[in-house]
VMD Tcl script that builds the backbone (N, CA, C; Angstrom):
set m [mol new atoms 516]
animate dup $m
set s [atomselect $m all]
$s set {name element resname resid chain x y z} {
  {N N UNK 1 A 26.808 33.736 -92.206}
  {CA C UNK 1 A 25.789 32.727 -91.978}
  {C C UNK 1 A 24.559 33.336 -91.297}
  {N N UNK 2 A 24.810 34.165 -90.274}
  {CA C UNK 2 A 23.699 34.784 -89.547}
  {C C UNK 2 A 22.904 35.709 -90.468}
  {N N UNK 3 A 23.569 36.405 -91.357}
  {CA C UNK 3 A 22.903 37.289 -92.313}
  {C C UNK 3 A 21.978 36.497 -93.226}
  {N N UNK 4 A 22.409 35.354 -93.638}
  {CA C UNK 4 A 21.604 34.500 -94.511}
  {C C UNK 4 A 20.332 34.030 -93.801}
  {N N UNK 5 A 20.458 33.647 -92.532}
  {CA C UNK 5 A 19.312 33.209 -91.744}
  {C C UNK 5 A 18.305 34.346 -91.592}
  {N N UNK 6 A 18.796 35.566 -91.352}
  {CA C UNK 6 A 17.908 36.721 -91.228}
  {C C UNK 6 A 17.113 36.946 -92.504}
  {N N UNK 7 A 17.779 36.854 -93.657}
  {CA C UNK 7 A 17.085 37.047 -94.935}
  {C C UNK 7 A 15.992 35.993 -95.127}
  {N N UNK 8 A 16.308 34.751 -94.817}
  {CA C UNK 8 A 15.319 33.684 -94.957}
  {C C UNK 8 A 14.128 33.937 -94.039}
  {N N UNK 9 A 14.408 34.330 -92.794}
  {CA C UNK 9 A 13.329 34.605 -91.852}
  {C C UNK 9 A 12.453 35.764 -92.303}
  {N N UNK 10 A 13.051 36.808 -92.841}
  {CA C UNK 10 A 12.261 37.947 -93.302}
  {C C UNK 10 A 11.358 37.569 -94.470}
  {N N UNK 11 A 11.846 36.747 -95.375}
  {CA C UNK 11 A 11.018 36.284 -96.486}
  {C C UNK 11 A 9.840 35.469 -95.958}
  {N N UNK 12 A 10.114 34.636 -94.980}
  {CA C UNK 12 A 9.047 33.811 -94.412}
  {C C UNK 12 A 7.993 34.654 -93.702}
  {N N UNK 13 A 8.374 35.758 -93.073}
  {CA C UNK 13 A 7.413 36.646 -92.423}
  {C C UNK 13 A 6.428 37.174 -93.440}
  {N N UNK 14 A 6.932 37.553 -94.614}
  {CA C UNK 14 A 6.060 38.090 -95.653}
  {C C UNK 14 A 5.129 37.005 -96.184}
  {N N UNK 15 A 5.626 35.805 -96.349}
  {CA C UNK 15 A 4.829 34.741 -96.939}
  {C C UNK 15 A 3.659 34.342 -96.057}
  {N N UNK 16 A 3.927 34.027 -94.799}
  {CA C UNK 16 A 2.814 33.643 -93.921}
  {C C UNK 16 A 3.255 33.575 -92.482}
  {N N UNK 17 A 2.413 34.086 -91.600}
  {CA C UNK 17 A 2.703 34.072 -90.172}
  {C C UNK 17 A 2.747 32.664 -89.610}
  {N N UNK 18 A 1.889 31.799 -90.106}
  {CA C UNK 18 A 1.841 30.429 -89.601}
  {C C UNK 18 A 3.121 29.667 -89.922}
  {N N UNK 19 A 3.592 29.819 -91.154}
  {CA C UNK 19 A 4.826 29.137 -91.546}
  {C C UNK 19 A 5.988 29.708 -90.750}
  {N N UNK 20 A 6.003 31.007 -90.562}
  {CA C UNK 20 A 7.069 31.652 -89.809}
  {C C UNK 20 A 7.159 31.101 -88.401}
  {N N UNK 21 A 6.030 30.894 -87.773}
  {CA C UNK 21 A 6.027 30.374 -86.412}
  {C C UNK 21 A 6.718 29.011 -86.364}
  {N N UNK 22 A 6.395 28.154 -87.323}
  {CA C UNK 22 A 7.041 26.842 -87.370}
  {C C UNK 22 A 8.538 26.938 -87.610}
  {N N UNK 23 A 8.957 27.859 -88.476}
  {CA C UNK 23 A 10.386 28.042 -88.767}
  {C C UNK 23 A 11.105 28.540 -87.525}
  {N N UNK 24 A 10.494 29.486 -86.811}
  {CA C UNK 24 A 11.124 30.024 -85.608}
  {C C UNK 24 A 11.330 28.951 -84.548}
  {N N UNK 25 A 10.371 28.061 -84.424}
  {CA C UNK 25 A 10.525 26.975 -83.462}
  {C C UNK 25 A 11.728 26.120 -83.851}
  {N N UNK 26 A 11.861 25.831 -85.144}
  {CA C UNK 26 A 13.005 25.047 -85.618}
  {C C UNK 26 A 14.314 25.789 -85.441}
  {N N UNK 27 A 14.335 27.076 -85.744}
  {CA C UNK 27 A 15.559 27.874 -85.595}
  {C C UNK 27 A 15.955 27.942 -84.133}
  {N N UNK 28 A 15.002 28.138 -83.264}
  {CA C UNK 28 A 15.279 28.255 -81.833}
  {C C UNK 28 A 15.912 26.974 -81.296}
  {N N UNK 29 A 15.466 25.829 -81.774}
  {CA C UNK 29 A 16.013 24.562 -81.299}
  {C C UNK 29 A 17.441 24.346 -81.765}
  {N N UNK 30 A 17.799 24.864 -82.952}
  {CA C UNK 30 A 19.135 24.641 -83.507}
  {C C UNK 30 A 20.135 25.728 -83.168}
  {N N UNK 31 A 19.693 26.960 -83.002}
  {CA C UNK 31 A 20.602 28.088 -82.855}
  {C C UNK 31 A 21.072 28.245 -81.419}
  {N N UNK 32 A 22.245 28.873 -81.271}
  {CA C UNK 32 A 22.763 29.193 -79.943}
  {C C UNK 32 A 21.923 30.316 -79.357}
  {N N UNK 33 A 21.737 30.361 -78.036}
  {CA C UNK 33 A 20.893 31.384 -77.426}
  {C C UNK 33 A 21.324 32.807 -77.763}
  {N N UNK 34 A 22.613 33.063 -77.859}
  {CA C UNK 34 A 23.080 34.425 -78.156}
  {C C UNK 34 A 22.698 34.851 -79.563}
  {N N UNK 35 A 22.518 33.905 -80.479}
  {CA C UNK 35 A 22.230 34.246 -81.865}
  {C C UNK 35 A 20.742 34.361 -82.147}
  {N N UNK 36 A 19.895 33.586 -81.479}
  {CA C UNK 36 A 18.486 33.609 -81.862}
  {C C UNK 36 A 17.668 34.661 -81.135}
  {N N UNK 37 A 18.171 35.257 -80.067}
  {CA C UNK 37 A 17.424 36.258 -79.324}
  {C C UNK 37 A 16.919 37.399 -80.192}
  {N N UNK 38 A 17.801 38.169 -80.838}
  {CA C UNK 38 A 17.329 39.302 -81.650}
  {C C UNK 38 A 16.487 38.866 -82.844}
  {N N UNK 39 A 16.825 37.742 -83.469}
  {CA C UNK 39 A 16.068 37.282 -84.634}
  {C C UNK 39 A 14.647 36.947 -84.221}
  {N N UNK 40 A 14.472 36.203 -83.154}
  {CA C UNK 40 A 13.145 35.827 -82.696}
  {C C UNK 40 A 12.373 37.065 -82.277}
  {N N UNK 41 A 13.008 38.009 -81.597}
  {CA C UNK 41 A 12.330 39.227 -81.166}
  {C C UNK 41 A 11.783 40.021 -82.330}
  {N N UNK 42 A 12.563 40.238 -83.366}
  {CA C UNK 42 A 12.116 40.987 -84.542}
  {C C UNK 42 A 11.023 40.226 -85.264}
  {N N UNK 43 A 11.227 38.936 -85.473}
  {CA C UNK 43 A 10.236 38.136 -86.194}
  {C C UNK 43 A 8.938 38.034 -85.403}
  {N N UNK 44 A 9.021 37.884 -84.089}
  {CA C UNK 44 A 7.818 37.779 -83.273}
  {C C UNK 44 A 7.005 39.069 -83.352}
  {N N UNK 45 A 7.671 40.218 -83.363}
  {CA C UNK 45 A 6.940 41.485 -83.501}
  {C C UNK 45 A 6.266 41.564 -84.854}
  {N N UNK 46 A 6.922 41.083 -85.909}
  {CA C UNK 46 A 6.327 41.109 -87.248}
  {C C UNK 46 A 5.103 40.210 -87.307}
  {N N UNK 47 A 5.191 39.024 -86.712}
  {CA C UNK 47 A 4.043 38.109 -86.698}
  {C C UNK 47 A 2.895 38.744 -85.928}
  {N N UNK 48 A 3.190 39.360 -84.796}
  {CA C UNK 48 A 2.152 40.003 -84.008}
  {C C UNK 48 A 1.478 41.105 -84.812}
  {N N UNK 49 A 2.258 41.887 -85.544}
  {CA C UNK 49 A 1.698 42.955 -86.373}
  {C C UNK 49 A 0.820 42.381 -87.476}
  {N N UNK 50 A 1.279 41.314 -88.134}
  {CA C UNK 50 A 0.482 40.668 -89.171}
  {C C UNK 50 A -0.813 40.106 -88.591}
  {N N UNK 51 A -0.714 39.491 -87.420}
  {CA C UNK 51 A -1.905 38.945 -86.765}
  {C C UNK 51 A -2.892 40.055 -86.417}
  {N N UNK 52 A -2.383 41.183 -85.918}
  {CA C UNK 52 A -3.270 42.308 -85.579}
  {C C UNK 52 A -3.964 42.843 -86.817}
  {N N UNK 53 A -3.224 42.992 -87.924}
  {CA C UNK 53 A -3.829 43.471 -89.171}
  {C C UNK 53 A -4.905 42.507 -89.659}
  {N N UNK 54 A -4.615 41.223 -89.580}
  {CA C UNK 54 A -5.575 40.203 -90.036}
  {C C UNK 54 A -6.839 40.251 -89.184}
  {N N UNK 55 A -6.675 40.324 -87.863}
  {CA C UNK 55 A -7.845 40.355 -86.977}
  {C C UNK 55 A -8.628 41.651 -87.146}
  {N N UNK 56 A -7.936 42.759 -87.367}
  {CA C UNK 56 A -8.633 44.031 -87.605}
  {C C UNK 56 A -9.456 43.933 -88.887}
  {N N UNK 57 A -8.890 43.327 -89.923}
  {CA C UNK 57 A -9.616 43.160 -91.183}
  {C C UNK 57 A -10.822 42.247 -90.993}
  {N N UNK 58 A -10.682 41.189 -90.210}
  {CA C UNK 58 A -11.824 40.287 -89.929}
  {C C UNK 58 A -12.937 41.037 -89.205}
  {N N UNK 59 A -12.560 41.906 -88.257}
  {CA C UNK 59 A -13.571 42.691 -87.532}
  {C C UNK 59 A -14.291 43.656 -88.475}
  {N N UNK 60 A -13.537 44.289 -89.385}
  {CA C UNK 60 A -14.156 45.202 -90.352}
  {C C UNK 60 A -15.169 44.440 -91.199}
  {N N UNK 61 A -14.786 43.265 -91.692}
  {CA C UNK 61 A -15.694 42.467 -92.514}
  {C C UNK 61 A -16.925 42.028 -91.706}
  {N N UNK 62 A -16.720 41.585 -90.481}
  {CA C UNK 62 A -17.854 41.145 -89.646}
  {C C UNK 62 A -18.819 42.302 -89.396}
  {N N UNK 63 A -18.305 43.484 -89.123}
  {CA C UNK 63 A -19.173 44.647 -88.900}
  {C C UNK 63 A -19.908 45.015 -90.189}
  {N N UNK 64 A -19.205 44.936 -91.317}
  {CA C UNK 64 A -19.831 45.233 -92.605}
  {C C UNK 64 A -20.966 44.231 -92.864}
  {N N UNK 65 A -20.709 42.948 -92.625}
  {CA C UNK 65 A -21.743 41.921 -92.802}
  {C C UNK 65 A -22.944 42.185 -91.895}
  {N N UNK 66 A -22.691 42.631 -90.649}
  {CA C UNK 66 A -23.782 42.942 -89.723}
  {C C UNK 66 A -24.629 44.095 -90.259}
  {N N UNK 67 A -23.978 45.134 -90.769}
  {CA C UNK 67 A -24.712 46.278 -91.324}
  {C C UNK 67 A -25.491 45.860 -92.570}
  {N N UNK 68 A -24.926 44.980 -93.374}
  {CA C UNK 68 A -25.620 44.498 -94.570}
  {C C UNK 68 A -26.868 43.709 -94.178}
  {N N UNK 69 A -26.735 42.822 -93.198}
  {CA C UNK 69 A -27.883 42.034 -92.740}
  {C C UNK 69 A -28.977 42.950 -92.194}
  {N N UNK 70 A -28.597 44.009 -91.488}
  {CA C UNK 70 A -29.585 44.957 -90.950}
  {C C UNK 70 A -30.315 45.676 -92.086}
  {N N UNK 71 A -29.586 46.070 -93.126}
  {CA C UNK 71 A -30.221 46.738 -94.273}
  {C C UNK 71 A -31.197 45.791 -94.960}
  {N N UNK 72 A -30.799 44.534 -95.128}
  {CA C UNK 72 A -31.690 43.547 -95.737}
  {C C UNK 72 A -32.943 43.342 -94.887}
  {N N UNK 73 A -32.766 43.185 -93.571}
  {CA C UNK 73 A -33.905 42.932 -92.683}
  {C C UNK 73 A -34.882 44.100 -92.690}
  {N N UNK 74 A -34.353 45.318 -92.828}
  {CA C UNK 74 A -35.209 46.501 -92.854}
  {C C UNK 74 A -35.756 46.776 -94.249}
  {N N UNK 75 A -35.254 46.047 -95.250}
  {CA C UNK 75 A -35.659 46.318 -96.628}
  {C C UNK 75 A -35.209 47.708 -97.065}
  {N N UNK 76 A -34.069 48.154 -96.559}
  {CA C UNK 76 A -33.590 49.517 -96.761}
  {C C UNK 76 A -32.553 49.571 -97.891}
  {N N UNK 77 A -33.028 49.869 -99.108}
  {CA C UNK 77 A -32.137 49.943 -100.268}
  {C C UNK 77 A -31.101 51.057 -100.131}
  {N N UNK 78 A -31.479 52.169 -99.532}
  {CA C UNK 78 A -30.528 53.280 -99.360}
  {C C UNK 78 A -29.385 52.853 -98.439}
  {N N UNK 79 A -29.720 52.235 -97.299}
  {CA C UNK 79 A -28.691 51.767 -96.367}
  {C C UNK 79 A -27.814 50.698 -97.019}
  {N N UNK 80 A -28.429 49.834 -97.810}
  {CA C UNK 80 A -27.665 48.792 -98.496}
  {C C UNK 80 A -26.695 49.413 -99.497}
  {N N UNK 81 A -27.178 50.346 -100.294}
  {CA C UNK 81 A -26.302 50.998 -101.280}
  {C C UNK 81 A -25.172 51.775 -100.612}
  {N N UNK 82 A -25.414 52.312 -99.415}
  {CA C UNK 82 A -24.386 53.049 -98.685}
  {C C UNK 82 A -23.234 52.160 -98.220}
  {N N UNK 83 A -23.419 50.855 -98.275}
  {CA C UNK 83 A -22.349 49.923 -97.896}
  {C C UNK 83 A -21.339 49.723 -99.020}
  {N N UNK 84 A -21.652 50.233 -100.184}
  {CA C UNK 84 A -20.806 50.050 -101.365}
  {C C UNK 84 A -20.366 51.418 -101.892}
  {N N UNK 85 A -19.214 51.449 -102.560}
  {CA C UNK 85 A -18.808 52.684 -103.226}
  {C C UNK 85 A -19.697 52.887 -104.448}
  {N N UNK 86 A -19.851 54.125 -104.871}
  {CA C UNK 86 A -20.657 54.410 -106.056}
  {C C UNK 86 A -20.130 53.632 -107.256}
  {N N UNK 87 A -21.043 53.002 -107.989}
  {CA C UNK 87 A -20.672 52.268 -109.186}
  {C C UNK 87 A -20.205 50.843 -108.948}
  {N N UNK 88 A -20.253 50.365 -107.721}
  {CA C UNK 88 A -19.818 49.002 -107.411}
  {C C UNK 88 A -20.769 47.993 -108.057}
  {N N UNK 89 A -20.228 47.102 -108.875}
  {CA C UNK 89 A -21.049 46.060 -109.505}
  {C C UNK 89 A -21.649 45.142 -108.438}
  {N N UNK 90 A -20.887 44.822 -107.411}
  {CA C UNK 90 A -21.395 43.973 -106.325}
  {C C UNK 90 A -22.549 44.672 -105.609}
  {N N UNK 91 A -22.431 45.971 -105.423}
  {CA C UNK 91 A -23.493 46.729 -104.777}
  {C C UNK 91 A -24.769 46.747 -105.599}
  {N N UNK 92 A -24.619 46.882 -106.901}
  {CA C UNK 92 A -25.796 46.872 -107.776}
  {C C UNK 92 A -26.491 45.515 -107.751}
  {N N UNK 93 A -25.712 44.430 -107.789}
  {CA C UNK 93 A -26.300 43.081 -107.719}
  {C C UNK 93 A -27.036 42.879 -106.394}
  {N N UNK 94 A -26.426 43.328 -105.309}
  {CA C UNK 94 A -27.037 43.169 -103.994}
  {C C UNK 94 A -28.352 43.944 -103.920}
  {N N UNK 95 A -28.360 45.173 -104.439}
  {CA C UNK 95 A -29.582 45.991 -104.428}
  {C C UNK 95 A -30.670 45.366 -105.302}
  {N N UNK 96 A -30.284 44.804 -106.447}
  {CA C UNK 96 A -31.264 44.140 -107.317}
  {C C UNK 96 A -31.884 42.939 -106.622}
  {N N UNK 97 A -31.067 42.178 -105.893}
  {CA C UNK 97 A -31.595 41.004 -105.174}
  {C C UNK 97 A -32.571 41.425 -104.082}
  {N N UNK 98 A -32.210 42.475 -103.332}
  {CA C UNK 98 A -33.099 42.959 -102.284}
  {C C UNK 98 A -34.413 43.456 -102.894}
  {N N UNK 99 A -34.323 44.193 -103.987}
  {CA C UNK 99 A -35.543 44.704 -104.649}
  {C C UNK 99 A -36.427 43.551 -105.127}
  {N N UNK 100 A -35.826 42.458 -105.609}
  {CA C UNK 100 A -36.603 41.301 -106.075}
  {C C UNK 100 A -37.378 40.672 -104.916}
  {N N UNK 101 A -36.777 40.570 -103.741}
  {CA C UNK 101 A -37.489 40.048 -102.578}
  {C C UNK 101 A -38.633 40.977 -102.210}
  {N N UNK 102 A -38.370 42.274 -102.252}
  {CA C UNK 102 A -39.409 43.244 -101.899}
  {C C UNK 102 A -40.593 43.166 -102.860}
  {N N UNK 103 A -40.310 42.958 -104.142}
  {CA C UNK 103 A -41.391 42.842 -105.134}
  {C C UNK 103 A -42.293 41.650 -104.828}
  {N N UNK 104 A -41.754 40.635 -104.192}
  {CA C UNK 104 A -42.545 39.460 -103.807}
  {C C UNK 104 A -43.243 39.670 -102.472}
  {N N UNK 105 A -43.044 40.861 -101.855}
  {CA C UNK 105 A -43.667 41.152 -100.572}
  {C C UNK 105 A -42.956 40.505 -99.395}
  {N N UNK 106 A -41.670 40.218 -99.556}
  {CA C UNK 106 A -40.913 39.530 -98.509}
  {C C UNK 106 A -39.706 40.356 -98.053}
  {N N UNK 107 A -39.365 40.176 -96.779}
  {CA C UNK 107 A -38.122 40.698 -96.205}
  {C C UNK 107 A -37.241 39.502 -95.876}
  {N N UNK 108 A -35.944 39.716 -95.895}
  {CA C UNK 108 A -35.024 38.646 -95.508}
  {C C UNK 108 A -34.380 39.050 -94.186}
  {N N UNK 109 A -34.676 38.271 -93.158}
  {CA C UNK 109 A -34.184 38.565 -91.816}
  {C C UNK 109 A -33.161 37.538 -91.365}
  {N N UNK 110 A -32.372 37.957 -90.397}
  {CA C UNK 110 A -31.429 37.079 -89.708}
  {C C UNK 110 A -30.456 36.368 -90.651}
  {N N UNK 111 A -29.970 37.097 -91.649}
  {CA C UNK 111 A -28.961 36.517 -92.539}
  {C C UNK 111 A -27.713 36.216 -91.711}
  {N N UNK 112 A -27.208 35.001 -91.814}
  {CA C UNK 112 A -25.979 34.609 -91.125}
  {C C UNK 112 A -24.966 34.145 -92.161}
  {N N UNK 113 A -23.778 34.726 -92.101}
  {CA C UNK 113 A -22.705 34.387 -93.024}
  {C C UNK 113 A -21.659 33.568 -92.278}
  {N N UNK 114 A -21.290 32.449 -92.850}
  {CA C UNK 114 A -20.230 31.614 -92.286}
  {C C UNK 114 A -18.973 31.822 -93.122}
  {N N UNK 115 A -17.920 32.328 -92.483}
  {CA C UNK 115 A -16.643 32.522 -93.162}
  {C C UNK 115 A -15.844 31.226 -93.020}
  {N N UNK 116 A -15.552 30.601 -94.140}
  {CA C UNK 116 A -14.830 29.330 -94.131}
  {C C UNK 116 A -13.326 29.529 -94.263}
  {N N UNK 117 A -12.920 30.497 -95.066}
  {CA C UNK 117 A -11.503 30.829 -95.237}
  {C C UNK 117 A -11.380 32.341 -95.311}
  {N N UNK 118 A -10.302 32.856 -94.732}
  {CA C UNK 118 A -10.084 34.299 -94.714}
  {C C UNK 118 A -8.597 34.558 -94.879}
  {N N UNK 119 A -8.255 35.372 -95.864}
  {CA C UNK 119 A -6.854 35.718 -96.090}
  {C C UNK 119 A -6.748 37.221 -96.314}
  {N N UNK 120 A -5.889 37.859 -95.538}
  {CA C UNK 120 A -5.610 39.273 -95.729}
  {C C UNK 120 A -4.590 39.400 -96.843}
  {N N UNK 121 A -4.968 40.080 -97.928}
  {CA C UNK 121 A -4.060 40.284 -99.059}
  {C C UNK 121 A -3.226 41.529 -98.825}
  {N N UNK 122 A -3.886 42.640 -98.460}
  {CA C UNK 122 A -3.161 43.869 -98.158}
  {C C UNK 122 A -4.026 44.761 -97.287}
  {N N UNK 123 A -3.348 45.661 -96.561}
  {CA C UNK 123 A -4.083 46.579 -95.684}
  {C C UNK 123 A -3.310 47.868 -95.555}
  {N N UNK 124 A -4.009 48.969 -95.776}
  {CA C UNK 124 A -3.485 50.293 -95.483}
  {C C UNK 124 A -4.503 50.965 -94.572}
  {N N UNK 125 A -4.262 52.197 -94.231}
  {CA C UNK 125 A -5.208 52.901 -93.358}
  {C C UNK 125 A -6.528 53.184 -94.065}
  {N N UNK 126 A -6.545 53.139 -95.398}
  {CA C UNK 126 A -7.763 53.474 -96.140}
  {C C UNK 126 A -8.274 52.363 -97.047}
  {N N UNK 127 A -7.582 51.218 -97.082}
  {CA C UNK 127 A -8.030 50.130 -97.956}
  {C C UNK 127 A -7.630 48.784 -97.368}
  {N N UNK 128 A -8.555 47.837 -97.470}
  {CA C UNK 128 A -8.300 46.456 -97.058}
  {C C UNK 128 A -8.686 45.558 -98.223}
  {N N UNK 129 A -7.791 44.665 -98.610}
  {CA C UNK 129 A -8.097 43.683 -99.652}
  {C C UNK 129 A -7.994 42.310 -99.003}
  {N N UNK 130 A -9.078 41.534 -99.143}
  {CA C UNK 130 A -9.115 40.200 -98.551}
  {C C UNK 130 A -9.585 39.188 -99.593}
  {N N UNK 131 A -9.221 37.948 -99.365}
  {CA C UNK 131 A -9.774 36.804 -100.092}
  {C C UNK 131 A -10.586 36.047 -99.049}
  {N N UNK 132 A -11.851 35.816 -99.343}
  {CA C UNK 132 A -12.712 35.163 -98.367}
  {C C UNK 132 A -13.570 34.110 -99.062}
  {N N UNK 133 A -13.707 32.977 -98.409}
  {CA C UNK 133 A -14.652 31.955 -98.842}
  {C C UNK 133 A -15.734 31.912 -97.776}
  {N N UNK 134 A -16.973 32.143 -98.217}
  {CA C UNK 134 A -18.068 32.180 -97.257}
  {C C UNK 134 A -19.329 31.612 -97.875}
  {N N UNK 135 A -20.349 31.494 -97.035}
  {CA C UNK 135 A -21.652 31.032 -97.495}
  {C C UNK 135 A -22.716 31.517 -96.528}
  {N N UNK 136 A -23.930 31.567 -97.008}
  {CA C UNK 136 A -25.062 31.926 -96.166}
  {C C UNK 136 A -25.539 30.664 -95.461}
  {N N UNK 137 A -25.646 30.743 -94.127}
  {CA C UNK 137 A -26.054 29.575 -93.346}
  {C C UNK 137 A -27.307 29.837 -92.518}
  {N N UNK 138 A -27.893 30.998 -92.692}
  {CA C UNK 138 A -29.101 31.294 -91.939}
  {C C UNK 138 A -29.843 32.453 -92.556}
  {N N UNK 139 A -31.079 32.541 -92.250}
  {CA C UNK 139 A -31.921 33.619 -92.731}
  {C C UNK 139 A -33.320 33.121 -92.975}
  {N N UNK 140 A -34.258 34.053 -92.940}
  {CA C UNK 140 A -35.655 33.707 -93.184}
  {C C UNK 140 A -36.291 34.748 -94.086}
  {N N UNK 141 A -37.115 34.270 -94.998}
  {CA C UNK 141 A -37.947 35.171 -95.803}
  {C C UNK 141 A -39.243 35.342 -95.020}
  {N N UNK 142 A -39.583 36.605 -94.757}
  {CA C UNK 142 A -40.729 36.906 -93.896}
  {C C UNK 142 A -41.685 37.827 -94.639}
  {N N UNK 143 A -42.972 37.499 -94.598}
  {CA C UNK 143 A -43.995 38.347 -95.188}
  {C C UNK 143 A -45.278 37.578 -95.392}
  {N N UNK 144 A -46.380 38.281 -95.465}
  {CA C UNK 144 A -47.699 37.677 -95.670}
  {C C UNK 144 A -47.972 36.550 -94.680}
  {N N UNK 145 A -47.536 36.759 -93.421}
  {CA C UNK 145 A -47.777 35.753 -92.394}
  {C C UNK 145 A -46.911 34.514 -92.527}
  {N N UNK 146 A -45.912 34.543 -93.384}
  {CA C UNK 146 A -45.049 33.379 -93.594}
  {C C UNK 146 A -43.650 33.640 -93.031}
  {N N UNK 147 A -42.997 32.570 -92.625}
  {CA C UNK 147 A -41.583 32.595 -92.253}
  {C C UNK 147 A -40.967 31.373 -92.931}
  {N N UNK 148 A -40.162 31.618 -93.937}
  {CA C UNK 148 A -39.578 30.526 -94.712}
  {C C UNK 148 A -38.071 30.532 -94.499}
  {N N UNK 149 A -37.541 29.430 -93.965}
  {CA C UNK 149 A -36.096 29.324 -93.748}
  {C C UNK 149 A -35.385 29.264 -95.101}
  {N N UNK 150 A -34.348 30.054 -95.234}
  {CA C UNK 150 A -33.565 30.034 -96.470}
  {C C UNK 150 A -32.606 28.851 -96.447}
  {N N UNK 151 A -32.405 28.205 -97.582}
  {CA C UNK 151 A -31.433 27.110 -97.623}
  {C C UNK 151 A -30.012 27.663 -97.524}
  {N N UNK 152 A -29.094 26.847 -97.053}
  {CA C UNK 152 A -27.686 27.237 -97.022}
  {C C UNK 152 A -27.195 27.393 -98.459}
  {N N UNK 153 A -26.372 28.380 -98.686}
  {CA C UNK 153 A -25.822 28.572 -100.026}
  {C C UNK 153 A -24.529 27.772 -100.180}
  {N N UNK 154 A -24.090 27.627 -101.401}
  {CA C UNK 154 A -22.797 27.000 -101.681}
  {C C UNK 154 A -21.689 27.963 -101.271}
  {N N UNK 155 A -20.583 27.423 -100.834}
  {CA C UNK 155 A -19.431 28.261 -100.498}
  {C C UNK 155 A -18.904 28.920 -101.771}
  {N N UNK 156 A -18.588 30.193 -101.664}
  {CA C UNK 156 A -18.041 30.949 -102.787}
  {C C UNK 156 A -16.813 31.711 -102.332}
  {N N UNK 157 A -15.838 31.812 -103.221}
  {CA C UNK 157 A -14.604 32.567 -102.946}
  {C C UNK 157 A -14.737 33.939 -103.583}
  {N N UNK 158 A -14.400 34.969 -102.815}
  {CA C UNK 158 A -14.487 36.342 -103.292}
  {C C UNK 158 A -13.200 37.083 -102.956}
  {N N UNK 159 A -12.812 37.982 -103.818}
  {CA C UNK 159 A -11.780 38.974 -103.485}
  {C C UNK 159 A -12.557 40.247 -103.190}
  {N N UNK 160 A -12.418 40.744 -101.972}
  {CA C UNK 160 A -13.184 41.894 -101.520}
  {C C UNK 160 A -12.224 43.032 -101.213}
  {N N UNK 161 A -12.519 44.193 -101.800}
  {CA C UNK 161 A -11.761 45.395 -101.499}
  {C C UNK 161 A -12.671 46.346 -100.741}
  {N N UNK 162 A -12.273 46.666 -99.528}
  {CA C UNK 162 A -13.009 47.618 -98.692}
  {C C UNK 162 A -12.211 48.920 -98.660}
  {N N UNK 163 A -12.900 50.023 -98.851}
  {CA C UNK 163 A -12.242 51.326 -98.802}
  {C C UNK 163 A -12.926 52.189 -97.749}
  {N N UNK 164 A -12.137 53.018 -97.102}
  {CA C UNK 164 A -12.666 53.901 -96.072}
  {C C UNK 164 A -13.184 55.171 -96.736}
  {N N UNK 165 A -14.504 55.403 -96.600}
  {CA C UNK 165 A -15.145 56.574 -97.190}
  {C C UNK 165 A -15.913 57.281 -96.080}
  {N N UNK 166 A -15.519 58.508 -95.790}
  {CA C UNK 166 A -16.199 59.315 -94.757}
  {C C UNK 166 A -16.327 58.544 -93.445}
  {N N UNK 167 A -15.255 57.842 -93.081}
  {CA C UNK 167 A -15.212 57.140 -91.794}
  {C C UNK 167 A -15.884 55.781 -91.764}
  {N N UNK 168 A -16.412 55.312 -92.912}
  {CA C UNK 168 A -17.056 53.997 -92.947}
  {C C UNK 168 A -16.438 53.132 -94.030}
  {N N UNK 169 A -16.329 51.841 -93.737}
  {CA C UNK 169 A -15.785 50.898 -94.709}
  {C C UNK 169 A -16.872 50.529 -95.707}
  {N N UNK 170 A -16.526 50.625 -96.996}
  {CA C UNK 170 A -17.453 50.281 -98.073}
  {C C UNK 170 A -16.771 49.333 -99.036}
  {N N UNK 171 A -17.564 48.479 -99.654}
  {CA C UNK 171 A -17.036 47.524 -100.637}
  {C C UNK 171 A -17.007 48.212 -101.993}
  {N N UNK 172 A -15.860 48.046 -102.683}
  {CA C UNK 172 A -15.759 48.657 -104.017}
  {C C UNK 172 A -16.007 47.641 -105.105}
}
mol reanalyze $m
mol bondsrecalc $m
mol representation Tube
mol addrep $m
């Protein structure tokens, strides 16, 4: 019986940390103290590890977004392209958009991204895959003595793969 409970708990750890927490609370209430101690200890460490990986991935994305906003504000196509791996379709689209603003004589400053949903799909020491729903909620087009507030964008879901290249995270 105890072996069966362990298998169920391990499957739940893989599925989601939030669900696991709820299951552990239920198991703790029903199980004898001698039986739930080791199970809760192992599962709690797994949840903590998953939480750390998720938060580390969120920090990587937030830093990447900050560097992207800085490249946009500076109108720096080279810095913007350096945020992406060579040949990235997303990188090419981003560079084309920045170039279009520049052709109009405008810079885009203070871009603010609102992350509505964030899911860590996988993480290794050299690659992070996330599913994120986000939208632009701030920014201004600046140039020719004008400051025009950008409208909020619609929320969009993206699968983002970040790879570590020469010590920096880049979107592929």
